[in-house]
Biopython code that builds the backbone (N, CA, C, O; Angstrom):
import numpy as np
from Bio.PDB.StructureBuilder import StructureBuilder

atoms = [
    (1, "MET", "N", (25.324, 109.515, 3.266)),
    (1, "MET", "CA", (23.775, 108.975, 2.975)),
    (1, "MET", "C", (23.793, 107.578, 3.305)),
    (1, "MET", "O", (22.826, 107.195, 3.964)),
    (2, "GLU", "N", (24.894, 106.497, 2.924)),
    (2, "GLU", "CA", (24.694, 105.414, 2.855)),
    (2, "GLU", "C", (24.871, 104.744, 4.440)),
    (2, "GLU", "O", (24.748, 103.554, 4.733)),
    (3, "VAL", "N", (25.097, 105.530, 5.077)),
    (3, "VAL", "CA", (25.372, 105.274, 6.715)),
    (3, "VAL", "C", (23.865, 105.462, 7.121)),
    (3, "VAL", "O", (23.318, 104.607, 7.818)),
    (4, "ARG", "N", (23.295, 106.407, 6.754)),
    (4, "ARG", "CA", (21.675, 106.367, 7.278)),
    (4, "ARG", "C", (21.003, 105.268, 6.556)),
    (4, "ARG", "O", (20.260, 104.564, 7.239)),
    (5, "ASN", "N", (21.107, 105.033, 5.492)),
    (5, "ASN", "CA", (20.315, 103.890, 4.899)),
    (5, "ASN", "C", (20.700, 102.693, 5.617)),
    (5, "ASN", "O", (19.758, 101.937, 5.855)),
    (6, "ALA", "N", (22.293, 102.177, 6.186)),
    (6, "ALA", "CA", (22.572, 101.303, 6.837)),
    (6, "ALA", "C", (21.929, 101.220, 8.230)),
    (6, "ALA", "O", (21.421, 100.196, 8.686)),
    (7, "GLU", "N", (21.988, 102.164, 8.729)),
    (7, "GLU", "CA", (21.313, 102.310, 9.979)),
    (7, "GLU", "C", (19.704, 102.302, 10.376)),
    (7, "GLU", "O", (19.150, 101.892, 11.396)),
    (8, "ARG", "N", (19.183, 102.898, 9.210)),
    (8, "ARG", "CA", (17.816, 102.393, 9.064)),
    (8, "ARG", "C", (17.256, 101.253, 8.699)),
    (8, "ARG", "O", (16.072, 101.014, 8.938)),
    (9, "ARG", "N", (18.155, 100.315, 7.995)),
    (9, "ARG", "CA", (17.932, 98.894, 7.544)),
    (9, "ARG", "C", (18.348, 98.089, 9.005)),
    (9, "ARG", "O", (17.861, 96.974, 9.194)),
    (10, "LEU", "N", (19.118, 98.593, 9.866)),
    (10, "LEU", "CA", (19.375, 97.852, 10.888)),
    (10, "LEU", "C", (18.257, 98.054, 12.144)),
    (10, "LEU", "O", (18.032, 97.147, 12.947)),
    (11, "GLU", "N", (17.584, 99.381, 12.199)),
    (11, "GLU", "CA", (16.584, 99.558, 12.942)),
    (11, "GLU", "C", (15.411, 98.768, 12.624)),
    (11, "GLU", "O", (14.782, 98.275, 13.560)),
    (12, "ALA", "N", (15.017, 98.574, 11.375)),
    (12, "ALA", "CA", (14.031, 98.151, 10.866)),
    (12, "ALA", "C", (13.979, 96.596, 11.437)),
    (12, "ALA", "O", (13.001, 96.232, 12.091)),
    (13, "ARG", "N", (15.079, 95.698, 11.159)),
    (13, "ARG", "CA", (15.483, 94.432, 11.266)),
    (13, "ARG", "C", (15.428, 94.055, 12.820)),
    (13, "ARG", "O", (15.041, 92.955, 13.212)),
    (14, "LEU", "N", (15.918, 95.236, 13.786)),
    (14, "LEU", "CA", (15.704, 95.028, 15.209)),
    (14, "LEU", "C", (14.233, 95.115, 15.576)),
    (14, "LEU", "O", (13.654, 94.362, 16.359)),
    (15, "SER", "N", (13.666, 96.207, 14.858)),
    (15, "SER", "CA", (12.182, 96.222, 15.167)),
    (15, "SER", "C", (11.261, 95.036, 15.147)),
    (15, "SER", "O", (10.455, 94.649, 15.993)),
    (16, "ARG", "N", (11.642, 94.467, 13.750)),
    (16, "ARG", "CA", (11.112, 92.867, 13.543)),
    (16, "ARG", "C", (11.384, 91.715, 14.611)),
    (16, "ARG", "O", (10.580, 90.863, 14.990)),
    (17, "LYS", "N", (12.807, 91.903, 15.035)),
    (17, "LYS", "CA", (13.363, 91.060, 15.904)),
    (17, "LYS", "C", (12.562, 91.281, 17.218)),
    (17, "LYS", "O", (12.238, 90.274, 17.847)),
    (18, "GLN", "N", (12.261, 92.332, 17.624)),
    (18, "GLN", "CA", (11.531, 92.580, 18.963)),
    (18, "GLN", "C", (10.058, 91.811, 18.638)),
    (18, "GLN", "O", (9.680, 90.860, 19.322)),
    (19, "ARG", "N", (9.501, 92.197, 17.824)),
    (19, "ARG", "CA", (8.137, 91.489, 17.280)),
    (19, "ARG", "C", (7.952, 90.274, 17.403)),
    (19, "ARG", "O", (6.985, 89.741, 17.948)),
    (20, "ILE", "N", (9.201, 89.564, 16.724)),
    (20, "ILE", "CA", (9.172, 88.024, 16.538)),
    (20, "ILE", "C", (9.490, 87.468, 18.303)),
    (20, "ILE", "O", (8.948, 86.529, 18.886)),
    (21, "ARG", "N", (10.178, 88.091, 18.647)),
    (21, "ARG", "CA", (10.675, 87.593, 20.165)),
    (21, "ARG", "C", (9.524, 87.530, 21.031)),
    (21, "ARG", "O", (9.467, 86.681, 21.920)),
    (22, "LYS", "N", (8.341, 88.604, 20.781)),
    (22, "LYS", "CA", (7.397, 88.407, 22.032)),
    (22, "LYS", "C", (6.681, 87.416, 21.417)),
    (22, "LYS", "O", (5.617, 87.335, 22.032)),
    (23, "LYS", "N", (6.706, 86.681, 20.595)),
    (23, "LYS", "CA", (5.829, 85.354, 20.214)),
    (23, "LYS", "C", (6.563, 84.002, 20.313)),
    (23, "LYS", "O", (6.041, 82.923, 20.592)),
    (24, "VAL", "N", (7.912, 84.249, 20.028)),
    (24, "VAL", "CA", (8.901, 83.084, 20.140)),
    (24, "VAL", "C", (9.480, 82.726, 21.104)),
    (24, "VAL", "O", (10.222, 83.600, 21.553)),
    (25, "ALA", "N", (9.475, 81.455, 21.848)),
    (25, "ALA", "CA", (10.602, 81.284, 23.099)),
    (25, "ALA", "C", (10.706, 79.650, 22.891)),
    (25, "ALA", "O", (9.909, 78.834, 22.428)),
    (26, "GLY", "N", (11.989, 79.532, 23.415)),
    (26, "GLY", "CA", (12.330, 77.859, 23.425)),
    (26, "GLY", "C", (12.126, 77.458, 24.824)),
    (26, "GLY", "O", (12.069, 78.163, 25.831)),
    (27, "SER", "N", (12.023, 76.144, 24.681)),
    (27, "SER", "CA", (12.081, 75.494, 26.110)),
    (27, "SER", "C", (12.753, 74.392, 26.062)),
    (27, "SER", "O", (13.149, 74.058, 24.945)),
    (28, "GLN", "N", (13.054, 73.582, 27.133)),
    (28, "GLN", "CA", (13.661, 72.413, 27.083)),
    (28, "GLN", "C", (13.098, 71.415, 26.222)),
    (28, "GLN", "O", (13.843, 70.759, 25.493)),
    (29, "ALA", "N", (11.831, 71.230, 26.232)),
    (29, "ALA", "CA", (11.056, 70.084, 25.040)),
    (29, "ALA", "C", (11.124, 70.547, 23.666)),
    (29, "ALA", "O", (11.084, 69.745, 22.733)),
    (30, "ARG", "N", (11.240, 71.988, 23.467)),
    (30, "ARG", "CA", (11.152, 72.540, 22.073)),
    (30, "ARG", "C", (11.991, 73.744, 22.316)),
    (30, "ARG", "O", (11.450, 74.748, 22.779)),
    (31, "PRO", "N", (13.490, 73.736, 22.000)),
    (31, "PRO", "CA", (14.447, 74.884, 22.022)),
    (31, "PRO", "C", (14.075, 75.753, 20.570)),
    (31, "PRO", "O", (13.336, 75.486, 19.622)),
    (32, "ARG", "N", (15.036, 77.018, 20.911)),
    (32, "ARG", "CA", (14.599, 78.002, 19.604)),
    (32, "ARG", "C", (16.106, 77.658, 18.486)),
    (32, "ARG", "O", (17.189, 77.251, 18.908)),
    (33, "LEU", "N", (15.910, 77.834, 17.623)),
    (33, "LEU", "CA", (16.821, 77.813, 16.772)),
    (33, "LEU", "C", (16.821, 79.246, 16.180)),
    (33, "LEU", "O", (15.950, 79.719, 15.449)),
    (34, "VAL", "N", (17.829, 79.792, 16.576)),
    (34, "VAL", "CA", (18.021, 81.365, 16.351)),
    (34, "VAL", "C", (19.127, 81.369, 15.018)),
    (34, "VAL", "O", (20.081, 80.599, 15.127)),
    (35, "VAL", "N", (19.045, 82.101, 13.926)),
    (35, "VAL", "CA", (19.859, 82.149, 12.794)),
    (35, "VAL", "C", (20.419, 83.911, 12.896)),
    (35, "VAL", "O", (19.703, 84.832, 13.290)),
    (36, "PHE", "N", (21.660, 84.027, 12.494)),
    (36, "PHE", "CA", (22.250, 85.080, 12.207)),
    (36, "PHE", "C", (23.053, 85.305, 10.913)),
    (36, "PHE", "O", (24.024, 84.601, 10.637)),
    (37, "ARG", "N", (22.664, 86.207, 10.209)),
    (37, "ARG", "CA", (23.357, 86.283, 8.631)),
    (37, "ARG", "C", (24.195, 87.474, 8.624)),
    (37, "ARG", "O", (23.625, 88.521, 8.929)),
    (38, "SER", "N", (25.555, 87.529, 8.309)),
    (38, "SER", "CA", (26.114, 88.762, 8.303)),
    (38, "SER", "C", (26.537, 88.527, 6.551)),
    (38, "SER", "O", (26.286, 87.497, 5.925)),
    (39, "THR", "N", (27.140, 89.601, 6.060)),
    (39, "THR", "CA", (27.518, 89.776, 4.326)),
    (39, "THR", "C", (28.421, 88.234, 3.926)),
    (39, "THR", "O", (28.536, 87.717, 2.814)),
    (40, "ARG", "N", (28.856, 87.859, 4.963)),
    (40, "ARG", "CA", (29.953, 86.779, 4.434)),
    (40, "ARG", "C", (29.428, 85.596, 5.292)),
    (40, "ARG", "O", (29.284, 84.634, 4.538)),
    (41, "HIS", "N", (29.097, 85.293, 6.520)),
    (41, "HIS", "CA", (28.967, 84.328, 7.063)),
    (41, "HIS", "C", (27.361, 84.143, 7.401)),
    (41, "HIS", "O", (26.449, 84.953, 7.236)),
    (42, "ILE", "N", (27.330, 82.936, 7.876)),
    (42, "ILE", "CA", (25.647, 82.472, 8.462)),
    (42, "ILE", "C", (26.053, 81.449, 9.838)),
    (42, "ILE", "O", (26.832, 80.496, 9.849)),
    (43, "SER", "N", (25.399, 81.898, 10.739)),
    (43, "SER", "CA", (25.525, 81.010, 11.998)),
    (43, "SER", "C", (24.012, 81.085, 12.799)),
    (43, "SER", "O", (23.260, 82.050, 12.933)),
    (44, "CYS", "N", (23.878, 79.731, 13.254)),
    (44, "CYS", "CA", (22.711, 79.276, 14.245)),
    (44, "CYS", "C", (23.209, 78.757, 15.371)),
    (44, "CYS", "O", (24.327, 78.265, 15.524)),
    (45, "GLN", "N", (22.229, 78.896, 16.267)),
    (45, "GLN", "CA", (22.483, 78.094, 17.322)),
    (45, "GLN", "C", (20.888, 77.896, 18.192)),
    (45, "GLN", "O", (20.025, 78.773, 18.149)),
    (46, "VAL", "N", (20.738, 76.724, 18.878)),
    (46, "VAL", "CA", (20.029, 76.139, 19.527)),
    (46, "VAL", "C", (19.766, 76.646, 20.658)),
    (46, "VAL", "O", (20.822, 76.530, 21.279)),
    (47, "ILE", "N", (18.744, 77.318, 21.560)),
    (47, "ILE", "CA", (18.830, 77.699, 22.707)),
    (47, "ILE", "C", (17.599, 77.379, 23.696)),
    (47, "ILE", "O", (16.434, 77.668, 23.420)),
    (48, "ASP", "N", (17.925, 76.871, 24.647)),
    (48, "ASP", "CA", (17.088, 76.779, 25.802)),
    (48, "ASP", "C", (17.004, 78.086, 26.322)),
    (48, "ASP", "O", (17.964, 78.695, 26.795)),
    (49, "ASP", "N", (15.775, 78.541, 26.228)),
    (49, "ASP", "CA", (15.306, 79.915, 27.077)),
    (49, "ASP", "C", (15.007, 79.854, 28.477)),
    (49, "ASP", "O", (15.354, 80.756, 29.239)),
    (50, "ASP", "N", (14.368, 78.816, 28.863)),
    (50, "ASP", "CA", (14.197, 78.244, 30.081)),
    (50, "ASP", "C", (15.616, 78.587, 30.959)),
    (50, "ASP", "O", (15.713, 79.410, 31.870)),
    (51, "ALA", "N", (16.273, 78.050, 30.623)),
    (51, "ALA", "CA", (17.586, 77.329, 31.205)),
    (51, "ALA", "C", (18.682, 78.878, 30.817)),
    (51, "ALA", "O", (19.497, 79.321, 31.626)),
    (52, "GLY", "N", (18.492, 79.331, 29.767)),
    (52, "GLY", "CA", (19.067, 80.311, 29.378)),
    (52, "GLY", "C", (20.433, 79.868, 29.061)),
    (52, "GLY", "O", (21.414, 80.330, 29.644)),
    (53, "ARG", "N", (20.518, 78.774, 27.934)),
    (53, "ARG", "CA", (21.949, 78.389, 27.759)),
    (53, "ARG", "C", (21.798, 77.694, 26.131)),
    (53, "ARG", "O", (20.724, 77.227, 25.755)),
    (54, "THR", "N", (22.773, 77.706, 25.440)),
    (54, "THR", "CA", (23.086, 77.312, 24.175)),
    (54, "THR", "C", (23.151, 75.724, 24.080)),
    (54, "THR", "O", (24.294, 75.268, 24.102)),
    (55, "LEU", "N", (22.458, 75.116, 24.011)),
    (55, "LEU", "CA", (22.552, 73.846, 23.274)),
    (55, "LEU", "C", (23.595, 73.117, 22.377)),
    (55, "LEU", "O", (24.315, 72.195, 22.764)),
    (56, "CYS", "N", (23.577, 73.739, 20.929)),
    (56, "CYS", "CA", (24.539, 73.505, 20.125)),
    (56, "CYS", "C", (24.532, 74.471, 19.359)),
    (56, "CYS", "O", (23.638, 75.281, 19.602)),
    (57, "ALA", "N", (25.376, 74.771, 18.279)),
    (57, "ALA", "CA", (25.662, 75.792, 17.159)),
    (57, "ALA", "C", (26.321, 75.202, 16.167)),
    (57, "ALA", "O", (26.964, 74.155, 16.244)),
    (58, "ALA", "N", (26.130, 76.001, 15.063)),
    (58, "ALA", "CA", (26.757, 75.843, 13.662)),
    (58, "ALA", "C", (27.152, 77.192, 12.900)),
    (58, "ALA", "O", (26.315, 77.969, 12.440)),
    (59, "THR", "N", (28.170, 77.324, 12.845)),
    (59, "THR", "CA", (28.714, 78.430, 11.861)),
    (59, "THR", "C", (29.404, 78.218, 10.516)),
    (59, "THR", "O", (29.931, 77.117, 10.361)),
    (60, "SER", "N", (29.467, 78.938, 9.706)),
    (60, "SER", "CA", (30.452, 78.995, 8.519)),
    (60, "SER", "C", (31.673, 79.522, 8.886)),
    (60, "SER", "O", (32.584, 79.730, 8.085)),
    (61, "GLU", "N", (31.718, 79.716, 9.923)),
    (61, "GLU", "CA", (33.528, 80.281, 10.043)),
    (61, "GLU", "C", (34.052, 79.324, 11.041)),
    (61, "GLU", "O", (35.060, 79.644, 11.670)),
    (62, "GLY", "N", (33.337, 77.898, 11.310)),
    (62, "GLY", "CA", (33.908, 76.824, 11.859)),
    (62, "GLY", "C", (34.963, 76.136, 11.159)),
    (62, "GLY", "O", (35.292, 76.439, 10.012)),
    (63, "LYS", "N", (35.578, 75.076, 11.933)),
    (63, "LYS", "CA", (36.491, 74.608, 11.201)),
    (63, "LYS", "C", (36.418, 73.592, 10.116)),
    (63, "LYS", "O", (37.334, 73.105, 9.453)),
    (64, "GLU", "N", (34.832, 73.326, 10.066)),
    (64, "GLU", "CA", (34.327, 72.322, 8.906)),
    (64, "GLU", "C", (34.481, 73.102, 7.432)),
    (64, "GLU", "O", (34.612, 72.534, 6.348)),
    (65, "PHE", "N", (34.441, 74.266, 7.618)),
    (65, "PHE", "CA", (34.478, 75.438, 6.360)),
    (65, "PHE", "C", (36.163, 75.816, 6.325)),
    (65, "PHE", "O", (36.449, 76.724, 5.545)),
    (66, "ALA", "N", (37.004, 75.363, 6.896)),
    (66, "ALA", "CA", (38.310, 75.842, 6.448)),
    (66, "ALA", "C", (39.054, 75.500, 5.681)),
    (66, "ALA", "O", (39.883, 76.221, 5.125)),
    (67, "THR", "N", (38.851, 74.064, 5.478)),
    (67, "THR", "CA", (39.268, 73.399, 4.394)),
    (67, "THR", "C", (38.049, 73.319, 3.377)),
    (67, "THR", "O", (38.109, 72.220, 2.826)),
    (68, "GLY", "N", (37.103, 73.962, 2.974)),
    (68, "GLY", "CA", (36.163, 73.510, 2.064)),
    (68, "GLY", "C", (36.531, 74.249, 0.950)),
    (68, "GLY", "O", (37.648, 74.762, 1.013)),
    (69, "ASN", "N", (35.773, 74.462, -0.212)),
    (69, "ASN", "CA", (35.811, 74.965, -1.430)),
    (69, "ASN", "C", (35.843, 76.672, -1.278)),
    (69, "ASN", "O", (34.930, 77.328, -0.778)),
    (70, "PRO", "N", (36.957, 77.160, -1.761)),
    (70, "PRO", "CA", (36.468, 78.816, -1.623)),
    (70, "PRO", "C", (35.949, 79.350, -2.694)),
    (70, "PRO", "O", (35.717, 80.558, -2.746)),
    (71, "ASP", "N", (35.649, 78.369, -3.880)),
    (71, "ASP", "CA", (34.540, 79.150, -4.892)),
    (71, "ASP", "C", (33.250, 78.762, -4.615)),
    (71, "ASP", "O", (32.329, 79.012, -5.392)),
    (72, "ALA", "N", (33.056, 78.003, -3.276)),
    (72, "ALA", "CA", (31.276, 77.928, -2.796)),
    (72, "ALA", "C", (30.539, 79.120, -2.747)),
    (72, "ALA", "O", (30.947, 80.126, -2.167)),
    (73, "SER", "N", (29.348, 79.032, -3.401)),
    (73, "SER", "CA", (28.357, 79.974, -2.990)),
    (73, "SER", "C", (27.797, 80.221, -1.509)),
    (73, "SER", "O", (27.780, 79.338, -0.652)),
    (74, "LYS", "N", (27.441, 81.247, -1.357)),
    (74, "LYS", "CA", (27.166, 81.570, -0.224)),
    (74, "LYS", "C", (25.733, 80.841, 0.180)),
    (74, "LYS", "O", (25.482, 80.780, 1.384)),
    (75, "MET", "N", (24.934, 80.375, -0.608)),
    (75, "MET", "CA", (23.877, 79.615, -0.888)),
    (75, "MET", "C", (24.261, 78.068, -0.253)),
    (75, "MET", "O", (23.663, 77.377, 0.572)),
    (76, "ASP", "N", (25.477, 77.852, -0.980)),
    (76, "ASP", "CA", (25.707, 76.222, -0.442)),
    (76, "ASP", "C", (26.282, 76.184, 0.759)),
    (76, "ASP", "O", (26.142, 75.146, 1.406)),
    (77, "VAL", "N", (27.043, 77.276, 1.322)),
    (77, "VAL", "CA", (27.495, 77.263, 2.603)),
    (77, "VAL", "C", (26.350, 77.332, 3.649)),
    (77, "VAL", "O", (26.410, 76.682, 4.693)),
    (78, "ALA", "N", (25.259, 78.176, 3.323)),
    (78, "ALA", "CA", (24.118, 78.198, 4.291)),
    (78, "ALA", "C", (23.494, 76.658, 4.205)),
    (78, "ALA", "O", (23.333, 76.055, 5.266)),
    (79, "LYS", "N", (23.204, 76.132, 3.170)),
    (79, "LYS", "CA", (22.675, 74.751, 3.033)),
    (79, "LYS", "C", (23.396, 73.825, 3.938)),
    (79, "LYS", "O", (22.810, 73.142, 4.778)),
    (80, "LYS", "N", (24.845, 73.813, 3.726)),
    (80, "LYS", "CA", (25.704, 72.822, 4.716)),
    (80, "LYS", "C", (25.529, 73.284, 5.985)),
    (80, "LYS", "O", (25.419, 72.316, 6.737)),
    (81, "VAL", "N", (25.449, 74.356, 6.588)),
    (81, "VAL", "CA", (25.276, 74.959, 8.084)),
    (81, "VAL", "C", (23.852, 74.631, 8.399)),
    (81, "VAL", "O", (23.638, 74.526, 9.606)),
    (82, "GLY", "N", (22.879, 74.454, 7.653)),
    (82, "GLY", "CA", (21.687, 73.904, 8.169)),
    (82, "GLY", "C", (21.878, 72.356, 8.463)),
    (82, "GLY", "O", (21.555, 71.955, 9.581)),
    (83, "SER", "N", (22.359, 71.502, 7.572)),
    (83, "SER", "CA", (22.444, 70.185, 7.477)),
    (83, "SER", "C", (23.368, 70.031, 8.752)),
    (83, "SER", "O", (23.001, 69.159, 9.539)),
    (84, "LEU", "N", (24.372, 70.655, 9.041)),
    (84, "LEU", "CA", (25.136, 70.452, 10.178)),
    (84, "LEU", "C", (24.424, 70.839, 11.576)),
    (84, "LEU", "O", (24.667, 70.020, 12.463)),
    (85, "ILE", "N", (23.694, 71.790, 11.913)),
    (85, "ILE", "CA", (23.288, 72.195, 12.998)),
    (85, "ILE", "C", (22.091, 70.969, 13.365)),
    (85, "ILE", "O", (21.817, 70.573, 14.498)),
    (86, "ALA", "N", (21.436, 70.471, 11.991)),
    (86, "ALA", "CA", (20.424, 69.505, 12.321)),
    (86, "ALA", "C", (21.258, 68.172, 12.785)),
    (86, "ALA", "O", (20.755, 67.551, 13.722)),
    (87, "GLU", "N", (22.207, 67.779, 12.354)),
    (87, "GLU", "CA", (23.120, 66.719, 12.801)),
    (87, "GLU", "C", (23.585, 66.717, 14.180)),
    (87, "GLU", "O", (23.638, 65.768, 14.963)),
    (88, "ARG", "N", (23.982, 68.200, 14.387)),
    (88, "ARG", "CA", (24.502, 68.366, 15.966)),
    (88, "ARG", "C", (23.283, 68.195, 16.889)),
    (88, "ARG", "O", (23.436, 67.659, 17.987)),
    (89, "CYS", "N", (21.968, 68.671, 16.445)),
    (89, "CYS", "CA", (20.763, 68.500, 17.234)),
    (89, "CYS", "C", (20.275, 67.241, 17.379)),
    (89, "CYS", "O", (19.501, 67.017, 18.310)),
    (90, "LYS", "N", (20.656, 66.197, 16.465)),
    (90, "LYS", "CA", (20.473, 64.856, 16.616)),
    (90, "LYS", "C", (21.283, 64.224, 17.677)),
    (90, "LYS", "O", (20.833, 63.463, 18.533)),
    (91, "ALA", "N", (22.541, 64.607, 17.553)),
    (91, "ALA", "CA", (23.463, 64.002, 18.403)),
    (91, "ALA", "C", (23.240, 64.416, 19.909)),
    (91, "ALA", "O", (23.627, 63.659, 20.798)),
    (92, "ALA", "N", (22.519, 65.809, 20.250)),
    (92, "ALA", "CA", (22.135, 66.216, 21.472)),
    (92, "ALA", "C", (20.810, 65.895, 21.593)),
    (92, "ALA", "O", (20.168, 66.613, 22.360)),
    (93, "GLY", "N", (20.162, 64.902, 20.974)),
    (93, "GLY", "CA", (18.620, 64.503, 21.494)),
    (93, "GLY", "C", (17.515, 65.446, 21.153)),
    (93, "GLY", "O", (16.415, 65.417, 21.706)),
    (94, "ILE", "N", (17.848, 66.253, 20.247)),
    (94, "ILE", "CA", (16.910, 67.425, 20.091)),
    (94, "ILE", "C", (16.424, 66.839, 18.607)),
    (94, "ILE", "O", (17.258, 66.533, 17.754)),
    (95, "ASP", "N", (14.803, 66.698, 18.358)),
    (95, "ASP", "CA", (14.379, 66.399, 16.929)),
    (95, "ASP", "C", (13.261, 67.531, 16.924)),
    (95, "ASP", "O", (12.486, 67.330, 15.988)),
    (96, "THR", "N", (12.963, 68.540, 17.592)),
    (96, "THR", "CA", (11.892, 69.656, 17.008)),
    (96, "THR", "C", (12.280, 70.697, 17.870)),
    (96, "THR", "O", (12.520, 70.700, 19.078)),
    (97, "VAL", "N", (12.298, 71.795, 16.806)),
    (97, "VAL", "CA", (12.704, 73.190, 17.468)),
    (97, "VAL", "C", (11.767, 74.284, 16.945)),
    (97, "VAL", "O", (11.109, 74.049, 15.932)),
    (98, "VAL", "N", (11.662, 75.495, 17.584)),
    (98, "VAL", "CA", (11.103, 76.759, 17.161)),
    (98, "VAL", "C", (12.048, 77.553, 16.467)),
    (98, "VAL", "O", (13.053, 77.981, 17.034)),
    (99, "PHE", "N", (11.709, 77.850, 14.899)),
    (99, "PHE", "CA", (12.556, 78.751, 13.999)),
    (99, "PHE", "C", (12.530, 80.235, 14.642)),
    (99, "PHE", "O", (11.423, 80.544, 15.083)),
    (100, "ASP", "N", (13.388, 81.060, 14.755)),
    (100, "ASP", "CA", (13.439, 82.234, 14.920)),
    (100, "ASP", "C", (14.731, 82.976, 13.760)),
    (100, "ASP", "O", (15.949, 82.817, 13.835)),
    (101, "ARG", "N", (14.063, 83.680, 12.884)),
    (101, "ARG", "CA", (14.759, 84.234, 11.853)),
    (101, "ARG", "C", (15.361, 85.328, 12.390)),
    (101, "ARG", "O", (16.039, 85.937, 11.563)),
    (102, "ASN", "N", (15.354, 85.771, 13.436)),
    (102, "ASN", "CA", (15.839, 87.085, 14.190)),
    (102, "ASN", "C", (16.089, 88.224, 13.311)),
    (102, "ASN", "O", (17.174, 88.761, 13.092)),
    (103, "GLY", "N", (14.644, 88.598, 12.714)),
    (103, "GLY", "CA", (14.405, 89.709, 12.078)),
    (103, "GLY", "C", (14.599, 89.628, 10.681)),
    (103, "GLY", "O", (13.942, 90.380, 9.961)),
    (104, "PHE", "N", (15.465, 88.768, 10.151)),
    (104, "PHE", "CA", (15.734, 88.684, 8.800)),
    (104, "PHE", "C", (14.477, 87.937, 8.091)),
    (104, "PHE", "O", (13.808, 86.983, 8.491)),
    (105, "LEU", "N", (14.371, 88.853, 6.666)),
    (105, "LEU", "CA", (13.381, 88.233, 5.789)),
    (105, "LEU", "C", (13.616, 86.671, 5.534)),
    (105, "LEU", "O", (14.749, 86.219, 5.370)),
    (106, "TYR", "N", (12.460, 85.879, 5.511)),
    (106, "TYR", "CA", (12.665, 84.525, 5.151)),
    (106, "TYR", "C", (12.756, 84.122, 3.477)),
    (106, "TYR", "O", (11.839, 83.783, 2.729)),
    (107, "HIS", "N", (13.977, 84.264, 3.233)),
    (107, "HIS", "CA", (14.294, 84.153, 1.805)),
    (107, "HIS", "C", (15.428, 84.105, 1.659)),
    (107, "HIS", "O", (16.047, 84.434, 2.672)),
    (108, "GLY", "N", (16.251, 83.731, 0.504)),
    (108, "GLY", "CA", (17.750, 83.376, 0.240)),
    (108, "GLY", "C", (18.413, 82.427, 1.322)),
    (108, "GLY", "O", (18.048, 81.285, 1.602)),
    (109, "ARG", "N", (19.327, 83.045, 1.799)),
    (109, "ARG", "CA", (20.129, 82.073, 2.649)),
    (109, "ARG", "C", (19.531, 81.714, 4.084)),
    (109, "ARG", "O", (19.935, 80.695, 4.644)),
    (110, "ILE", "N", (18.672, 82.447, 4.628)),
    (110, "ILE", "CA", (17.770, 82.049, 5.644)),
    (110, "ILE", "C", (16.744, 80.750, 5.351)),
    (110, "ILE", "O", (16.570, 79.794, 6.107)),
    (111, "ALA", "N", (16.194, 80.952, 4.209)),
    (111, "ALA", "CA", (15.433, 79.934, 3.972)),
    (111, "ALA", "C", (16.151, 78.666, 3.303)),
    (111, "ALA", "O", (15.570, 77.581, 3.338)),
    (112, "ALA", "N", (17.203, 78.769, 2.794)),
    (112, "ALA", "CA", (18.389, 77.873, 2.403)),
    (112, "ALA", "C", (18.821, 76.890, 3.776)),
    (112, "ALA", "O", (18.795, 75.659, 3.796)),
    (113, "MET", "N", (19.122, 77.574, 4.623)),
    (113, "MET", "CA", (19.482, 77.123, 5.810)),
    (113, "MET", "C", (18.387, 76.574, 6.469)),
    (113, "MET", "O", (18.788, 75.631, 7.152)),
    (114, "ALA", "N", (16.993, 76.760, 6.594)),
    (114, "ALA", "CA", (16.030, 76.349, 7.014)),
    (114, "ALA", "C", (15.635, 74.855, 6.519)),
    (114, "ALA", "O", (15.507, 73.811, 7.159)),
    (115, "ASP", "N", (15.492, 75.142, 5.150)),
    (115, "ASP", "CA", (15.303, 73.736, 4.198)),
    (115, "ASP", "C", (16.033, 72.831, 4.356)),
    (115, "ASP", "O", (15.550, 71.707, 4.491)),
    (116, "ALA", "N", (17.545, 73.045, 4.393)),
    (116, "ALA", "CA", (18.423, 72.190, 4.686)),
    (116, "ALA", "C", (18.389, 71.389, 5.930)),
    (116, "ALA", "O", (18.374, 70.161, 6.005)),
    (117, "ALA", "N", (18.380, 72.305, 6.956)),
    (117, "ALA", "CA", (17.960, 71.676, 8.339)),
    (117, "ALA", "C", (16.742, 70.689, 8.302)),
    (117, "ALA", "O", (16.848, 69.557, 8.775)),
    (118, "ARG", "N", (15.421, 71.205, 7.650)),
    (118, "ARG", "CA", (14.341, 70.128, 7.520)),
    (118, "ARG", "C", (14.587, 68.851, 6.740)),
    (118, "ARG", "O", (13.980, 67.802, 6.955)),
    (119, "GLU", "N", (15.603, 69.033, 5.738)),
    (119, "GLU", "CA", (15.567, 67.933, 5.049)),
    (119, "GLU", "C", (16.642, 66.763, 5.699)),
    (119, "GLU", "O", (16.756, 65.585, 5.360)),
    (120, "ALA", "N", (17.266, 67.395, 6.585)),
    (120, "ALA", "CA", (18.190, 66.548, 7.530)),
    (120, "ALA", "C", (17.767, 65.826, 8.745)),
    (120, "ALA", "O", (18.427, 65.211, 9.581)),
    (121, "GLY", "N", (16.403, 66.072, 8.626)),
    (121, "GLY", "CA", (15.622, 65.548, 9.884)),
    (121, "GLY", "C", (14.829, 66.399, 11.046)),
    (121, "GLY", "O", (13.928, 65.940, 11.749)),
    (122, "LEU", "N", (15.335, 67.684, 11.098)),
    (122, "LEU", "CA", (15.034, 68.788, 12.205)),
    (122, "LEU", "C", (13.669, 69.061, 11.901)),
    (122, "LEU", "O", (13.439, 69.380, 10.735)),
    (123, "LYS", "N", (12.533, 68.994, 12.851)),
    (123, "LYS", "CA", (11.274, 69.458, 12.902)),
    (123, "LYS", "C", (10.916, 70.925, 13.079)),
    (123, "LYS", "O", (11.508, 71.321, 14.083)),
    (124, "PHE", "N", (10.397, 71.629, 12.683)),
    (124, "PHE", "CA", (9.976, 73.128, 12.908)),
    (124, "PHE", "C", (8.847, 73.521, 11.787)),
    (124, "PHE", "O", (8.365, 74.654, 11.767)),
]
sb = StructureBuilder()
sb.init_structure("model")
sb.init_model(0)
sb.init_chain("A")
sb.init_seg("    ")
for serial, (resi, resn, name, xyz) in enumerate(atoms, 1):
    if name == "N":
        sb.init_residue(resn, " ", resi, " ")
    sb.init_atom(name, np.array(xyz, "f"), 0.0, 1.0, " ", f" {name:<3s}", serial, name[0])
structure = sb.get_structure()
């Protein structure tokens, strides 16, 4: 029974993702910031869809988090990933992006990551 529910949730997210991707596209002037959330980790990358390449990325599985606080909540980790991606975007000369929530609902860790990126100076 649980497998069917998990499949149904995944199908719903993928249909939301397709609906979003029809409207959201990244360019060199304004690349796409896409977020992926698993049960343990969160990752994001900035993509230029015209050239088809990733400009910068940040993940909670990176070396920055290996020595971090093991008692940190997932919300705190999402905020740190958001500020990290904003810092890497600034280093790459990117200040404005298009946000792609990848079919996930905009609340919780997704919203925390986005808010932290905005506070760090990324515009979207």
